[in-house]
Backbone bond lengths (Angstrom), bond angles and torsions (degrees), N, CA, C in turn:
res aa  C-N    CA-C-N  psi(-1)  N-CA   C-N-CA  omega(-1)  CA-C   N-CA-C  phi
1 M - - - 1.466 - - 1.525 108.89 -
2 P 1.330 117.04 126.55 1.461 119.75 179.78 1.529 111.58 -65.17
3 K 1.332 116.48 160.13 1.462 123.07 173.28 1.527 113.57 64.27
4 K 1.311 116.73 34.79 1.466 120.98 -179.60 1.528 111.82 -54.54
5 N 1.319 116.84 -52.65 1.469 120.54 -176.53 1.520 112.16 -63.88
6 A 1.331 116.28 -37.95 1.467 119.97 179.26 1.529 110.89 -65.87
7 I 1.330 115.97 -38.75 1.467 120.34 178.44 1.524 110.57 -64.47
8 L 1.329 116.34 -48.26 1.466 120.31 -179.35 1.527 111.24 -61.91
9 K 1.317 116.31 -36.51 1.467 120.19 178.42 1.522 110.95 -63.07
10 K 1.338 116.39 -42.51 1.465 120.25 179.31 1.527 111.34 -67.20
11 V 1.341 116.18 -40.79 1.464 120.35 -179.11 1.527 110.73 -64.61
12 K 1.323 117.14 -38.15 1.465 120.41 177.91 1.527 111.04 -66.44
13 K 1.325 116.06 -37.94 1.463 121.12 -173.73 1.528 113.04 -81.46
14 H 1.343 116.88 -35.48 1.465 120.43 -173.88 1.533 111.31 -116.42
15 Q 1.320 115.12 145.51 1.465 119.03 177.68 1.519 111.18 -74.58
16 V 1.326 116.77 -35.04 1.471 121.79 179.33 1.525 108.30 -120.91
17 V 1.328 115.81 128.20 1.465 121.77 177.94 1.520 108.68 -128.82
18 V 1.324 116.41 135.34 1.460 122.22 177.97 1.532 108.07 -112.42
19 I 1.335 115.85 124.40 1.459 120.58 -177.95 1.522 110.07 -122.00
20 R 1.335 115.46 120.11 1.467 119.73 171.35 1.520 106.41 -98.96
21 A 1.321 115.32 110.87 1.467 120.83 -174.73 1.515 110.03 -125.94
22 E 1.314 116.06 130.51 1.460 121.02 -177.66 1.520 111.69 -63.34
23 T 1.318 114.92 156.08 1.451 121.07 176.12 1.529 109.63 -58.13
24 G 1.328 115.76 132.77 1.457 120.17 -179.85 1.511 114.27 93.08
25 S 1.343 117.16 0.39 1.465 120.14 -179.05 1.523 112.47 -82.00
26 G 1.329 117.53 -16.16 1.456 121.15 178.42 1.514 114.53 97.51
27 K 1.331 117.03 17.75 1.467 119.58 -176.39 1.526 112.73 -63.75
28 S 1.327 117.46 -30.50 1.462 120.25 -177.67 1.523 112.88 -88.11
29 T 1.330 117.25 -20.83 1.464 120.40 -175.32 1.525 113.80 -112.58
30 Q 1.327 117.09 -38.44 1.464 120.03 -174.86 1.521 113.54 -88.65
31 L 1.320 116.95 -33.80 1.465 120.67 -175.55 1.526 111.58 -59.68
32 T 1.322 117.02 -43.80 1.473 120.41 179.34 1.526 110.81 -60.52
33 Q 1.331 115.98 -39.23 1.463 120.06 -179.15 1.528 111.51 -69.47
34 Y 1.333 116.42 -38.45 1.463 120.12 177.10 1.533 110.90 -59.45
35 I 1.328 114.90 -46.95 1.467 120.10 -178.84 1.520 110.39 -64.79
36 W 1.331 116.47 -41.73 1.467 121.30 -179.54 1.526 111.77 -60.75
37 R 1.323 115.78 -40.55 1.465 119.79 -177.74 1.538 112.56 -78.67
38 E 1.327 116.57 -15.60 1.464 121.07 179.90 1.526 108.70 -90.65
39 Q 1.312 117.04 97.02 1.460 121.82 -172.32 1.524 113.39 -61.07
40 N 1.333 117.32 -30.75 1.464 119.63 -179.22 1.522 112.43 -64.81
41 V 1.334 116.68 -20.12 1.462 120.82 -178.52 1.523 110.91 -101.95
42 S 1.331 117.54 -44.25 1.457 121.22 -168.56 1.520 115.51 -97.92
43 Q 1.320 118.91 -0.62 1.459 119.82 -172.78 1.530 112.79 -68.14
44 N 1.327 117.15 -19.39 1.463 119.55 -175.92 1.520 114.78 -90.50
45 G 1.323 117.85 0.57 1.453 117.24 178.88 1.505 115.43 159.52
46 L 1.307 113.33 -164.62 1.457 123.55 -173.35 1.527 112.06 -71.89
47 I 1.344 115.05 147.73 1.458 121.55 172.07 1.519 106.32 -104.38
48 V 1.319 116.90 117.34 1.458 121.55 -176.79 1.517 109.43 -112.10
49 C 1.335 116.09 128.62 1.462 121.62 177.99 1.524 108.77 -116.98
50 T 1.328 116.98 119.90 1.456 120.60 -177.34 1.523 111.38 -92.44
51 Q 1.328 114.62 148.43 1.463 122.85 177.55 1.521 108.58 -133.83
52 P 1.339 117.73 147.67 1.471 119.74 -179.79 1.532 113.38 -67.31
53 R 1.348 116.83 -27.64 1.469 119.62 -174.53 1.528 112.61 -125.56
54 K 1.337 115.44 149.52 1.463 121.66 -178.21 1.520 112.22 -60.44
55 I 1.334 115.82 -46.20 1.461 119.63 -175.48 1.525 111.57 -61.66
56 A 1.331 116.68 -33.58 1.462 120.62 178.52 1.527 110.27 -68.69
57 A 1.326 116.94 -43.50 1.467 121.11 -179.34 1.527 110.94 -61.86
58 V 1.319 116.50 -44.67 1.465 120.97 -179.03 1.528 111.15 -68.04
59 S 1.338 116.34 -45.85 1.466 120.70 -178.77 1.527 111.65 -62.35
60 L 1.323 116.63 -42.64 1.466 120.20 179.63 1.520 111.61 -65.41
61 A 1.327 116.22 -40.71 1.467 119.70 178.54 1.526 110.77 -61.04
62 K 1.321 116.48 -42.59 1.472 120.44 178.53 1.523 110.60 -63.16
63 H 1.334 116.25 -44.28 1.466 120.92 -177.43 1.527 111.52 -65.91
64 V 1.321 116.58 -45.66 1.461 120.67 -177.50 1.527 111.06 -69.38
65 S 1.324 117.84 -35.50 1.469 120.24 177.42 1.525 110.29 -62.05
66 T 1.327 116.69 -35.82 1.465 120.84 176.60 1.517 110.72 -66.53
67 Q 1.337 116.61 -42.24 1.464 120.48 179.10 1.530 111.92 -65.50
68 V 1.323 115.87 -38.91 1.469 120.37 179.65 1.526 110.24 -72.07
69 G 1.343 116.13 -28.11 1.460 120.63 -179.86 1.510 113.18 89.08
70 C 1.332 116.08 36.02 1.463 119.99 179.86 1.517 109.84 -130.49
71 A 1.312 116.02 165.21 1.456 120.84 175.12 1.522 108.65 -72.86
72 L 1.320 116.38 145.01 1.460 120.33 177.68 1.529 109.21 -60.68
73 G 1.324 115.76 127.73 1.456 120.16 -178.01 1.514 112.88 102.55
74 D 1.340 116.23 -8.54 1.459 119.73 176.73 1.536 108.38 -88.82
75 I 1.313 118.77 -103.07 1.468 120.67 179.21 1.519 110.91 -68.53
76 V 1.330 116.50 -36.39 1.472 122.01 -179.95 1.521 109.52 -114.63
77 G 1.329 116.07 129.75 1.459 119.97 -179.76 1.513 111.82 -143.54
78 Y 1.318 115.35 -175.55 1.458 120.31 177.39 1.520 110.46 -144.41
79 Q 1.319 114.88 159.38 1.466 121.90 174.30 1.518 107.52 -145.82
80 V 1.334 115.70 115.73 1.466 121.45 179.02 1.526 108.00 -132.73
81 G 1.314 116.12 112.82 1.462 119.57 -177.00 1.523 110.23 63.03
82 I 1.343 115.89 -128.56 1.462 119.59 179.39 1.526 111.81 -92.32
83 T 1.328 116.33 -0.83 1.459 121.16 179.92 1.521 109.97 -96.77
84 N 1.317 116.47 132.69 1.452 118.88 177.01 1.519 111.18 -150.89
85 K 1.293 114.02 156.18 1.456 122.35 175.77 1.517 105.28 -137.97
86 K 1.325 116.31 91.22 1.454 121.10 -177.54 1.524 108.77 -154.02
87 S 1.327 115.49 170.01 1.458 120.59 -179.57 1.523 109.12 -149.99
88 S 1.310 115.71 -176.43 1.467 120.02 178.04 1.530 111.50 -68.45
89 N 1.339 116.66 -16.52 1.465 120.99 178.27 1.524 113.44 -86.54
90 T 1.326 116.80 -11.17 1.458 120.61 -173.36 1.530 111.79 -62.47
91 A 1.330 114.70 126.63 1.468 121.27 179.11 1.519 111.53 -113.41
92 I 1.353 116.60 -25.93 1.465 122.50 178.72 1.513 108.05 -121.10
93 L 1.318 116.81 120.97 1.462 120.80 -176.17 1.525 110.17 -125.51
94 Y 1.336 115.96 123.06 1.460 121.77 175.71 1.532 108.48 -95.85
95 V 1.318 115.61 130.27 1.464 121.08 -177.60 1.527 109.65 -139.21
96 T 1.324 116.23 166.19 1.463 120.10 171.27 1.524 108.70 -84.53
97 D 1.327 116.10 162.11 1.468 119.98 176.77 1.525 110.87 -56.96
98 F 1.333 116.20 -41.51 1.467 121.09 -178.76 1.527 111.24 -64.66
99 T 1.324 116.54 -41.50 1.468 120.28 178.35 1.519 110.82 -63.25
100 M 1.334 116.54 -40.14 1.464 120.45 178.47 1.518 110.99 -63.69
101 L 1.317 116.43 -37.71 1.462 120.25 177.16 1.525 110.60 -60.36
102 K 1.326 116.35 -43.91 1.467 120.73 179.55 1.525 111.23 -65.92
103 M 1.333 116.46 -34.21 1.468 120.22 178.14 1.522 111.39 -66.06
104 M 1.338 116.48 -26.21 1.465 120.81 -175.43 1.523 113.43 -85.30
105 V 1.309 118.08 -13.45 1.464 121.05 -176.62 1.529 109.85 -64.49
106 N 1.314 115.21 123.62 1.462 122.80 178.42 1.533 113.08 57.44
107 K 1.325 117.33 30.12 1.459 120.40 179.16 1.523 110.07 -135.45
108 D 1.318 115.55 148.90 1.465 119.45 175.84 1.524 110.93 -101.32
109 L 1.340 116.13 11.68 1.465 123.04 175.00 1.526 113.21 60.79
110 N 1.325 117.22 37.97 1.461 120.81 -179.18 1.519 113.20 -63.25
111 D 1.327 116.81 -23.03 1.465 119.91 -179.25 1.526 112.37 -89.75
112 I 1.336 117.87 3.86 1.464 122.57 -178.87 1.522 110.20 -116.56
113 S 1.336 116.38 132.91 1.465 120.37 179.94 1.522 112.44 -102.66
114 C 1.348 116.03 -28.29 1.463 119.64 -176.07 1.527 110.29 -149.13
115 I 1.328 116.09 134.11 1.464 121.69 175.61 1.516 108.10 -116.89
116 I 1.328 116.15 125.52 1.459 121.55 176.41 1.520 107.76 -110.02
117 V 1.313 117.06 113.51 1.459 121.56 177.79 1.524 106.95 -94.58
118 D 1.326 115.39 102.13 1.458 121.02 -175.39 1.528 110.17 -92.39
119 E 1.321 115.77 156.40 1.476 122.59 -179.11 1.532 111.16 54.18
120 A 1.316 115.31 42.93 1.473 120.29 -175.66 1.519 113.10 -65.98
121 H 1.334 117.19 -18.55 1.467 120.37 -178.61 1.529 112.15 -66.21
122 E 1.329 117.36 -19.94 1.466 119.65 -177.69 1.525 112.12 -68.68
123 R 1.343 116.41 -26.09 1.467 122.03 172.12 1.526 112.93 47.78
124 T 1.335 116.71 53.65 1.463 120.12 173.97 1.524 108.49 -74.06
125 V 1.323 116.07 168.52 1.470 120.45 177.18 1.519 109.54 -59.25
126 Y 1.337 116.33 -42.17 1.468 120.63 -179.41 1.529 111.36 -64.05
127 T 1.334 116.64 -39.88 1.462 120.22 179.79 1.521 110.88 -63.93
128 D 1.327 116.39 -45.02 1.472 120.09 -179.39 1.527 111.40 -65.00
129 L 1.332 116.30 -41.90 1.469 119.89 177.38 1.525 110.43 -63.10
130 L 1.316 114.81 -42.75 1.460 120.53 -179.01 1.531 111.28 -60.98
131 L 1.330 116.52 -46.75 1.459 120.35 179.98 1.527 111.68 -62.89
132 G 1.334 115.90 -36.47 1.464 119.79 177.47 1.517 112.01 -65.28
133 M 1.332 116.44 -41.79 1.463 120.38 -179.90 1.529 111.19 -70.69
134 I 1.325 116.32 -37.84 1.465 119.16 178.11 1.527 110.40 -65.23
135 K 1.334 116.29 -39.68 1.462 120.15 179.99 1.526 111.25 -58.39
136 S 1.322 116.82 -42.40 1.462 120.34 179.34 1.525 111.63 -69.45
137 C 1.319 115.92 -27.09 1.462 120.89 -179.56 1.530 112.24 -78.27
138 L 1.334 116.68 -27.21 1.463 120.70 -176.77 1.525 112.67 -61.18
139 N 1.329 116.63 -31.18 1.464 120.58 -178.38 1.524 112.15 -67.90
140 I 1.326 115.71 -34.69 1.471 118.48 -178.78 1.525 112.12 -94.89
141 R 1.345 115.74 -6.42 1.468 120.79 177.60 1.527 109.46 -129.11
142 P 1.334 117.72 74.57 1.468 119.94 -178.04 1.527 113.42 -63.29
143 D 1.325 116.98 -16.31 1.462 120.86 178.92 1.525 112.16 -87.61
144 L 1.328 117.37 -10.55 1.461 121.33 -179.15 1.525 110.18 -77.45
145 K 1.338 116.25 131.22 1.457 121.60 179.76 1.523 110.36 -103.01
146 L 1.328 116.11 140.01 1.462 122.27 175.87 1.520 108.64 -124.33
147 I 1.336 115.85 125.27 1.462 121.32 176.56 1.523 107.57 -121.17
148 I 1.313 116.61 125.53 1.462 122.11 -179.42 1.523 107.42 -110.61
149 T 1.339 116.86 124.54 1.463 119.94 -175.72 1.526 112.18 -131.16
150 S 1.310 114.71 153.36 1.463 121.80 176.10 1.519 108.36 -175.36
151 A 1.323 115.53 160.29 1.460 119.86 176.43 1.523 111.06 -83.61
152 T 1.328 116.84 -28.17 1.467 120.18 -174.19 1.530 111.87 -126.90
153 I 1.292 116.69 29.41 1.457 121.67 -175.30 1.531 111.53 -69.11
154 D 1.330 115.90 143.18 1.459 121.56 172.04 1.528 106.15 -89.29
155 T 1.305 116.27 96.85 1.463 120.45 -173.13 1.526 112.88 -62.11
156 T 1.330 117.09 -28.00 1.473 120.80 -178.28 1.531 111.25 -62.66
157 V 1.328 116.18 -40.01 1.473 120.83 -179.81 1.526 110.36 -58.91
158 F 1.321 116.59 -47.84 1.459 120.66 -177.27 1.525 111.86 -75.90
159 K 1.316 115.82 -31.28 1.464 119.99 176.27 1.530 110.25 -62.02
160 N 1.322 116.16 -45.37 1.463 120.52 -179.77 1.523 111.81 -69.82
161 Y 1.333 116.78 -39.64 1.463 120.25 -176.78 1.527 111.60 -66.16
162 F 1.325 116.61 -43.14 1.459 120.19 -178.10 1.528 112.50 -93.73
163 Q 1.339 116.70 -0.21 1.462 122.83 176.96 1.530 111.33 53.20
164 I 1.328 114.06 56.06 1.460 120.35 178.63 1.526 108.87 -113.72
165 G 1.317 116.27 161.62 1.460 120.97 -179.45 1.521 112.13 -90.33
166 D 1.310 115.61 172.82 1.465 121.39 179.33 1.526 112.62 -61.48
167 E 1.340 116.19 -26.13 1.464 119.65 -178.36 1.536 112.36 -69.38
168 A 1.338 116.58 -14.33 1.466 120.54 178.95 1.538 111.93 -96.36
169 I 1.331 116.47 8.40 1.466 121.92 -179.56 1.527 108.94 -114.07
170 M 1.322 115.47 141.43 1.460 118.86 -176.06 1.515 111.54 -141.08
171 E 1.317 115.32 145.65 1.462 122.78 175.99 1.528 107.96 -112.62
172 V 1.326 116.28 131.84 1.463 120.90 179.35 1.518 108.94 -127.77
173 S 1.318 116.44 127.76 1.468 120.59 -179.42 1.517 110.45 -82.56
174 G 1.328 115.83 159.41 1.455 121.24 177.84 1.514 110.73 -84.67
175 R 1.312 114.97 175.37 1.463 120.26 178.82 1.525 109.26 -86.62
176 T 1.310 116.20 136.08 1.465 119.65 178.48 1.523 110.13 -112.18
177 F 1.312 115.81 149.21 1.454 121.86 -179.36 1.524 109.26 -127.19
178 P 1.335 117.29 145.81 1.470 119.46 178.27 1.524 111.46 -67.05
179 I 1.319 116.50 145.99 1.462 122.15 179.89 1.518 108.82 -117.15
180 E 1.303 115.17 133.25 1.461 120.29 179.81 1.524 109.11 -115.82
181 D 1.324 116.25 129.95 1.465 121.31 176.82 1.525 109.69 -84.00
182 I 1.329 115.66 128.87 1.467 120.83 176.87 1.523 107.47 -125.01
183 W 1.327 116.49 120.77 1.458 121.07 -177.20 1.521 110.25 -98.69
184 L 1.333 114.98 136.12 1.462 120.44 177.55 1.523 110.88 -73.35
185 D 1.304 115.69 144.98 1.454 121.54 174.98 1.525 109.44 -65.01
186 Q 1.318 118.37 142.15 1.463 122.40 -177.30 1.521 111.53 -57.49
187 D 1.325 118.33 -39.19 1.469 121.27 -179.72 1.513 111.38 -62.91
188 I 1.347 116.73 -36.60 1.468 120.52 179.06 1.515 109.61 -66.55
189 V 1.328 117.17 -43.02 1.458 121.52 179.94 1.528 110.51 -62.27
190 L 1.326 116.85 -46.13 1.461 120.73 179.53 1.523 111.08 -63.88
191 G 1.328 115.89 -37.54 1.459 119.74 178.88 1.521 111.30 -65.33
192 W 1.327 117.68 -37.75 1.462 121.71 178.80 1.528 110.78 -67.09
193 D 1.345 116.63 -40.41 1.472 120.40 176.46 1.525 110.47 -61.01
194 Y 1.312 117.32 -42.14 1.467 121.60 178.90 1.536 110.42 -63.29
195 F 1.333 115.69 -41.22 1.462 120.10 -178.63 1.529 110.41 -64.15
196 K 1.345 117.70 -43.72 1.468 121.93 -179.02 1.531 111.70 -63.04
197 K 1.330 116.36 -37.78 1.470 120.73 -178.30 1.518 111.93 -71.18
198 N 1.302 117.51 -30.20 1.454 120.79 -172.45 1.529 114.05 -106.60
199 H 1.311 117.50 10.10 1.474 118.76 178.03 1.522 110.59 -136.15
């Protein structure tokens, strides 16, 4: 993910950070790892990354555990509904928005240091409720970090809701790859047309 140092600098400085990052930039896989490795941010507890869907939470946990080099459920785990793969060693936890809501009931989230609300543009009922509950929690947990990410997020909406300045908002571009044009030989094209007509 580009701009790693700039992102970490903003997260250290601001309690709430909004990141609009293009698809393929690594916002769902790399950001959690950056925060985990940055002791000044993650030393106080778990890093939780929310996803709108169960399959996304599970798939990301599997992928990131491979990148970190640990067994699923060790440093990187997931919790979706009543299903979970985590342990006392878990530092990065992928959950659904609904699961995060249940985790917040009657808790001040003392065991969590950073919450990343991913794909925030989808604005499900659970996401909106979650953001409202987190906002009320931020006042009593000044050490708690909130990062809101999406590829197509309207940053103004979240800027106004959380009353943050432009310096707490960031744009991150995706990774680009060179494209090479390869043209088929005319004989191959004609042969394929013949095959389609006769089979």
